[in-house]
C-alpha positions as CSV (number, residue, x, y, z in Angstrom):
1,X,113.8,99.6,98.2
2,X,112.7,101.5,95.2
3,X,109.4,102.1,93.6
4,X,108.3,104.6,91.0
5,X,107.1,107.1,93.6
6,X,108.8,106.3,96.9
7,X,112.4,105.4,97.7
8,X,114.4,104.3,100.8
9,X,118.0,105.3,100.9
10,X,120.3,104.1,103.7
11,X,123.3,106.3,104.4
12,X,126.5,105.1,106.1
13,X,126.1,107.6,108.9
14,X,123.0,105.8,110.2
15,X,120.4,108.1,108.6
16,X,117.7,106.2,106.8
17,X,116.0,108.4,104.2
18,X,112.4,108.0,103.0
19,X,112.0,110.1,99.9
20,X,108.8,110.9,98.0
21,X,109.9,110.8,94.3
22,X,107.0,111.8,92.1
23,X,107.6,115.5,91.7
24,X,105.7,115.7,88.4
25,X,102.5,114.9,90.3
26,X,103.3,117.0,93.3
27,X,104.1,113.7,95.2
28,X,100.3,113.2,95.3
29,X,98.6,110.2,96.9
30,X,96.7,107.9,94.6
31,X,96.3,104.3,95.5
32,X,99.6,103.0,94.0
33,X,101.6,105.7,95.7
34,X,99.9,105.3,99.0
35,X,100.6,101.5,98.8
36,X,104.2,102.2,97.9
37,X,104.5,104.5,100.9
38,X,103.0,101.9,103.2
39,X,105.5,99.3,101.9
40,X,108.4,101.7,102.2
41,X,107.6,102.8,105.8
42,X,107.2,99.1,106.8
43,X,110.7,98.5,105.5
44,X,112.1,101.6,107.3
45,X,110.3,100.5,110.6
46,X,111.9,97.1,110.4
47,X,115.4,98.7,110.4
48,X,115.3,102.4,111.1
49,X,118.9,103.0,111.7
50,X,119.8,105.8,114.1
51,X,117.4,108.4,112.7
52,X,114.9,108.7,109.8
53,X,114.6,111.6,107.4
54,X,111.4,112.1,105.4
55,X,111.7,114.5,102.5
56,X,110.4,114.9,98.9
57,X,112.0,115.4,95.5
58,X,111.0,118.5,93.5
59,X,109.5,121.8,94.5
60,X,106.5,120.4,96.4
61,X,106.5,118.2,99.5
62,X,103.1,116.6,99.0
63,X,99.8,118.1,97.6
64,X,97.8,115.4,99.3
65,X,95.3,113.1,97.6
66,X,95.2,113.0,93.8
67,X,91.7,114.4,93.1
68,X,92.0,113.3,89.5
69,X,92.0,109.7,90.9
70,X,89.1,110.5,93.2
71,X,86.7,112.3,90.9
72,X,84.3,110.6,88.6
73,X,84.3,107.1,90.2
74,X,80.6,107.3,91.1
75,X,79.6,104.6,93.6
76,X,83.2,103.3,93.7
77,X,84.6,106.6,95.1
78,X,84.1,105.8,98.7
79,X,85.8,102.5,98.5
80,X,88.7,103.9,96.5
81,X,89.3,106.8,98.9
82,X,89.0,104.4,101.9
83,X,91.7,102.2,100.3
84,X,94.0,105.3,99.8
85,X,93.4,106.5,103.3
86,X,94.0,103.1,104.8
87,X,97.3,102.6,103.1
88,X,98.4,106.2,103.8
89,X,97.3,105.8,107.5
90,X,99.4,102.7,107.8
91,X,102.4,104.7,106.7
92,X,101.6,107.6,109.1
93,X,101.2,105.2,112.0
94,X,104.5,103.4,111.1
95,X,106.3,106.8,111.0
96,X,104.7,107.9,114.3
97,X,105.7,104.7,116.0
98,X,109.3,104.7,114.9
99,X,111.6,104.2,117.9
100,X,114.2,106.5,116.6
101,X,113.9,110.3,115.9
102,X,112.1,111.2,112.7
103,X,113.0,114.5,110.9
104,X,110.8,115.8,108.1
105,X,111.9,118.5,105.6
106,X,109.1,120.5,103.9
107,X,109.5,122.6,100.8
108,X,106.7,124.1,98.8
109,X,103.2,122.9,99.4
110,X,102.1,120.5,102.1
111,X,98.3,120.2,101.7
112,X,95.7,117.7,102.6
113,X,97.3,114.4,103.5
114,X,100.7,116.0,103.0
115,X,100.0,117.9,106.3
116,X,99.9,114.6,108.2
117,X,103.0,113.3,106.6
118,X,104.8,116.6,107.4
119,X,103.7,117.0,110.9
120,X,104.2,113.4,112.1
121,X,108.0,114.1,112.4
122,X,109.6,114.6,115.8
123,X,111.4,117.5,114.3
124,X,109.9,119.4,111.3
125,X,112.0,121.8,109.3
126,X,110.2,123.9,106.8
127,X,111.4,126.3,104.1
128,X,110.3,129.9,104.9
129,X,108.2,130.0,101.8
130,X,106.6,126.6,102.4
131,X,102.8,126.6,102.3
132,X,100.6,124.6,104.7
133,X,96.9,124.2,103.9
134,X,94.4,121.6,105.0
135,X,92.1,122.1,102.0
136,X,89.7,119.2,102.8
137,X,86.5,121.1,103.6
138,X,86.8,123.1,100.5
139,X,86.3,119.8,98.6
140,X,83.4,118.7,100.9
141,X,85.7,116.2,102.7
142,X,87.1,115.7,106.2
143,X,90.8,115.5,107.1
144,X,92.8,112.3,107.2
145,X,96.4,111.2,107.7
146,X,96.2,112.1,111.3
147,X,95.7,115.9,110.8
148,X,92.8,116.2,113.3
149,X,94.8,114.2,115.9
150,X,98.2,116.0,115.4
151,X,97.0,119.6,115.0
152,X,95.3,120.1,118.4
153,X,98.3,118.6,120.1
154,X,100.7,121.0,118.3
155,X,98.8,124.3,118.2
156,X,95.8,123.8,120.5
157,X,92.2,123.2,119.7
158,X,91.2,126.8,118.8
159,X,93.8,127.3,116.1
160,X,93.4,123.7,114.9
161,X,89.7,124.3,114.4
162,X,90.5,127.6,112.5
163,X,93.0,125.8,110.1
164,X,90.6,122.9,109.4
165,X,87.4,125.0,108.9
166,X,88.9,127.9,107.0
167,X,91.7,126.2,105.0
168,X,93.8,129.3,105.3
169,X,97.4,129.0,104.2
170,X,100.4,129.3,106.6
171,X,103.9,130.0,105.4
172,X,106.9,128.2,106.9
173,X,107.6,131.3,109.0
174,X,104.1,131.5,110.3
175,X,104.1,127.7,110.9
176,X,107.2,128.1,113.1
177,X,105.7,131.1,115.0
178,X,102.5,129.1,115.8
179,X,104.3,125.9,116.8
180,X,103.3,123.8,113.8
181,X,106.9,123.2,112.8
182,X,110.2,123.1,114.8
183,X,111.9,125.8,112.8
184,X,111.8,127.6,109.4
185,X,115.0,127.9,107.4
186,X,116.0,129.6,104.2
187,X,114.5,128.0,101.2
188,X,117.8,126.7,99.7
189,X,118.9,125.3,103.0
190,X,116.0,123.1,104.1
191,X,117.3,119.8,102.8
192,X,120.8,120.3,104.0
193,X,119.6,121.5,107.4
194,X,117.2,118.5,107.8
195,X,119.9,116.0,106.8
196,X,122.4,117.5,109.2
197,X,119.8,117.4,112.0
198,X,119.1,113.7,111.2
199,X,122.8,112.8,111.1
200,X,123.5,114.5,114.4
201,X,120.6,112.5,116.0
202,X,121.8,109.3,114.4
203,X,125.2,109.9,115.9
204,X,123.9,110.7,119.3
205,X,123.2,108.6,122.4
206,X,120.8,106.2,120.8
207,X,119.3,104.5,123.8
208,X,118.7,107.8,125.5
209,X,117.1,109.3,122.5
210,X,114.8,106.3,122.1
211,X,113.8,106.4,125.7
212,X,113.2,110.2,125.7
213,X,111.0,109.8,122.6
214,X,109.0,107.1,124.2
215,X,108.4,109.2,127.2
216,X,107.2,112.1,125.1
217,X,105.0,109.9,123.0
218,X,103.4,108.3,126.1
219,X,102.7,111.8,127.5
220,X,101.1,113.1,124.3
221,X,99.1,110.0,123.3
222,X,95.7,110.5,124.9
223,X,93.3,108.9,122.5
224,X,95.4,106.4,120.4
225,X,96.5,107.6,117.0
226,X,95.6,104.3,115.5
227,X,91.9,104.4,116.5
228,X,91.7,108.1,115.4
229,X,93.2,107.2,111.9
230,X,90.5,104.5,111.5
231,X,87.8,107.1,112.2
232,X,89.3,109.6,109.8
233,X,89.4,107.0,107.0
234,X,85.8,106.1,107.6
235,X,84.5,109.7,107.5
236,X,86.5,110.8,104.4
237,X,85.5,107.7,102.5
238,X,81.8,108.3,103.4
239,X,81.9,111.8,102.1
240,X,84.0,111.3,99.0
241,X,81.2,109.7,97.1
242,X,78.6,112.3,97.9
243,X,77.2,114.6,95.3
244,X,78.6,117.7,96.9
245,X,82.1,116.4,97.2
246,X,82.0,115.1,93.6
247,X,80.7,118.4,92.3
248,X,83.3,120.4,94.3
249,X,86.2,118.2,93.0
250,X,85.0,118.4,89.4
251,X,84.6,122.2,89.7
252,X,88.0,122.6,91.3
253,X,89.7,120.5,88.5
254,X,87.9,122.0,85.5
255,X,89.6,125.4,85.2
256,X,93.0,123.7,85.6
257,X,92.2,121.3,82.8
258,X,91.1,124.1,80.5
259,X,94.2,126.1,81.3
260,X,96.4,123.2,80.3
261,X,94.6,122.6,77.1
262,X,94.7,126.3,76.3
263,X,98.5,126.3,76.8
264,X,98.9,123.4,74.4
265,X,99.9,120.9,77.0
266,X,98.8,117.3,76.8
267,X,96.1,115.7,78.9
268,X,96.6,116.7,82.5
269,X,98.7,114.5,84.7
270,X,99.3,116.8,87.6
271,X,97.1,116.1,90.6
272,X,95.4,118.5,92.9
273,X,95.5,118.2,96.6
274,X,93.4,117.0,99.2
275,X,93.7,113.7,101.0
């Protein structure tokens, strides 16, 4: 399957690759991209091969929601953000529920909803210089894409609260030290290392790997991810249309628009992160 922003590639060694392919926009999530991701993950889930690899084209993994698509919609903002979150959440849930191992490769920024996409992997490899930032509360929003479900389970409630409320940035090395990712690797090696890991898993004892993953998921589940994703979508949509969130998004985007105009660039097409 191919779309403008998401592609599925099936390799002969049993690796099924899901690739975000809109690097000019930082692989941001507007509604068409979120819907393309939902369709692509459904295709992968129907035939996941021996292992799945999630990675992104370009220098950025995913900056999260496209604030340019969120801002200025007035009363329609909440409905639009809810549609984006719902489509993205279907993708996150499909990835989480894959019966085979999922490896994610993170290079550059993983922000907002990109955090959920990155961390949903069973094994997460990050470039040492990768940058993880929640970013939501800075825009007057709450997290989505499973971030508030995944983070406490990975790093504990205290650090998860810190990351969500302060929006501080973690590098790949720091993320490894804190248990956010499986391991950090040299910047130029992350794609190769992630593919090699996926290929080794795809060539492993398939039934044993599936059963082991099922046991681990059952142990970690607690409150179901699906119900939690629904609540995240409801909250972020409710806040997105508020005066405070709209003002924060507009203020965040304004200096970037001026910088592009001042440099002689055409109207801005690059997104900024959040959802």
